[in-house]
Residue, then its C-alpha position, 0 to 999 in steps of 0.5 A: m525495500i517494499k516496492v509500491k505503485v499507486i494505480g492511476r497516479k503515476i506514483e512508484r516508490e520504494v518504502e524502507y522495510q521495518k520489522g513489524m510493518k503492516v499494510k496500513d504503514v505502507l499506505r501511510a508512507v505514500g500519503f493514503n489511509t485505509e479509508s482512502a485506498i485499497a491495497k494489494v500485496n503481491g497481487k492479493v487484496a490485503l487488509e490494513d493489519d496484514p503484515v508486509k515483508d521485505e521485497d513485497y510488491v504493494e499496489v495502492i488503489p485509491v477509492v473514488s467516492g462522490g455522488 
């Protein structure tokens, strides 16, 4: 399982790990895409195509935009 916390939204979930998963798959599983959030895997900023492993901890930081 991958533990996921969405910063500022009081969302904490576990996503079932599947072989070959990437950051973008985890974001999608909690309702975000790579244009609407930044991810940190085990405390380090990660790119959308970076792999994730079973037992990783992912923090999702929603991007705020507007004018």
